[in-house]
N, C-alpha and C positions, 0 to 999 in steps of 0.2 A: 543744102539741102535735105541732108540727112536729120541735121541738128533740129531742123524744121516741122520735121518728120516727128520726131522724138519728143519735140516740145508739145505738139499739138494733142499722142498720144498718152501722155503724160497729163498735161492740163485736162482732157477728157475723162482718162481716170479719175484725176483726183475728185472733178467735179461729181461725180456716180459716187464718190465715197464719199462727198461731204453729202450729197443728198442722202444718200442710203443713212448714216448717223442720224442727218437733221430727223426725217421720216422717225428713226428709232425711240430718240429722245422726246420728239411730240408724238407720239402714240405709248409713253411713258406718262407724259406730264397731261396727257387727256385721260390715262386709265385712274392717276392718281387725284384727278380733278372729278371723275367720275365717283369716284370711292368717298372724298370726300363729301359731296351732294349728297350720295347715299346715306352715309352717314352723320349728316347735317336734318336728312329725312326726316330717320329713324327717330334721333333724338325729339324730334318736334312731335314727330306721333306719339312717342310716349308721355312726354309732356302732356300735351294735349287729352291724353288717354286718364292720366293722374288728375289735371283740371275737370276734365269731364266728371270723374268718379267721385272728386270730392263737391263739384258742384249737384248733384244726386242728392246726397250725403249733408248738405247745407241746407238745399231746400228742402228737404224731407225733417231734418231739425225745426229749421223755421217753420214750419206751415204747424208741426205738434206744440212748439212752445205757443205761437198764438192761438192756437183754436183752446188748447189747456188754459190760458192763461181768460181765454171768450167766458167759456163756462164758468171758470171761478168767478169772473165777476158775474154773471148771471144770478149764481146763486146766493152771492152776498149781496147785493141791490132787491134779493128776493125774500131776505129774512122777514120783513115787515108782514108779509104772509102767513107767519108762522105764530105773528100776535097772538090767534085766539087759540091756539093749542097750549102757549104755555097757562094760562087760564085756569086751564083743565089738567096741571101737573096734579099728580097724588106725591101724598108725604113721600114715596119712594123714591118717585122719578125725582123728585125733586134734590132727593138726598143722593141718588146715581148723577143727580146731574152739576152739582157743588163737589162730587168728589171727582169727576171723568176731569174738570177742568181747572184749571190757575187761578184761581179766585181772592180776592183780596181776605182774610177772616170778619174783617169788620164788613165786610161786602156779602158774606155769607150772612153773620147774624142779621141783617137788616132784612134779608131775602127770607130766611124763616120767620123772621116777626110779620115781616109781610103776607107771609102765605096764611097768617092766622086773622090777619086785623084787613087785609086789603087785598085779593089777588089779582087785581087791576094792575095795580101798581106793581105790584111783585112779578106779572109776566112783562110790565117795563122794564123791568131793571133786569129780568134775564136778557131781555132784549137787546137791549145795549152792552151787555157784558158779551152778547154774543156775537151782537154786530162788529162792537171795538176790536176784537181778537180776532175775528175772519175781515174786517176793511185791512187791518198790518199785515197779513199773512197775505191778502191777495195784492196790497200793494207793492209789496215785497217782490213777489214775483211776476207784477206789470213791469218792475225797473228790470228786474235782471234779466225778461224776456227784452225788452227794449234794448239793453245791452251787448244783448247778442246779436241783436239784429245790425245795430252801427257793428261789430267788430267782423260781420260775412260782408261786410259791402262790395269787398274784391270780385265775390261770385253774384252778385246782384244785375240782372239787366236795369235798368232805368224803370224800366214798366212795376218789376218786382218791388225795387227801390220805392218809387212814389206808393203802391199799396202798404207797403210794410208803414211806411210814414204817415199815411193816413188810419191804417190799424191801429197803429201805438199810440196815436192822438186821440184819437176816438176813444182809446180805453182808458186815458188818465182825463178826459172831459167826464164820463160817464161816474169816475168816481171822485169826482171832484163836484160833480152837482149831486150826488147821492151822498156827496158826506155832508151837505146840508139841512138833508130830509128835516132830521129831528127839531133844529131852530126854524126850519122855514115857516111862514106864515100860509103858507100854501100847501100843504103837502100830495094832495091829490097833483097840483101843476105837478112838481118835481117829479112823481113819480111816474106824471106823463111823457115829463121831458127824456128820463131814465130809459125808460122806455123807446119813445123813438131811439134816442143811439143804440141802445141794443138793435134796433132792427136793421138801422145803416151799418152795425156792424155785421152783422150776421150776410148783410149782400156782399163787403169787400171781404171778409172770408172767400166766400163764393168764387170772386172774384180773381183774388190770390191763389186759389185753387186750379181756377181754369189757365189763368197766366203762366203757373209754372208746370202745369200737364204739357199746354202749350209747348214750351219753350223744351222740356227734357224731350220730349216726342221727337222734335225736327232737330234738335241738335243746336238750339239756339246758344252762340257763343259772340255777344256783339260787344259793343262797348259797354262795358260794367260801368255802377254807379258811383258816380262822385260825390252823393250825401256826406257831411261832415259829420260830427259824434255833438 
């Protein structure tokens, strides 16, 4: 009888000890799991903040580059409007122009000769030189801007990516059309087309500004663009 009582008491004591030990380890595991969750959450919040800050920075740079490129395109496509101004160049203004720009000597000689013989052709020659140099500068800027929008796709939403795509396509089309101006049989039609494209470009830039502002103000971080380069 005594053996049975001892066995029962011992069994009860053992069970209590096991339960206490189990609770101890369970508590430790829960605490460890909570710490892991907290660490993971803090890491994700930190990563998100880094991404958020970088997204703000990238959007500002994308908009700045596209906007500046637009302005340069407008300037180069408005060069034809300065034609009459070149005709009225004084000899000093002509000398200053030739000294400031990288003009081939053969072109300098021809322009100086035309100054005395035919100012209309002189103005046309100056127009061609300025247009040629400016066009190459703007084309380089356009390509650089397009490359930047491609390199930052990971930060762009689908809407922003779509607008960037339309803007860069529009910029390329404007320069392509304007490049045909000199040889175009209908110069007015060419310039009208350029003007229409410029108006569309202004609208797209405003759409991009609104889209970026909306996203950054509400913290939009949905699926980023998958556009290829």
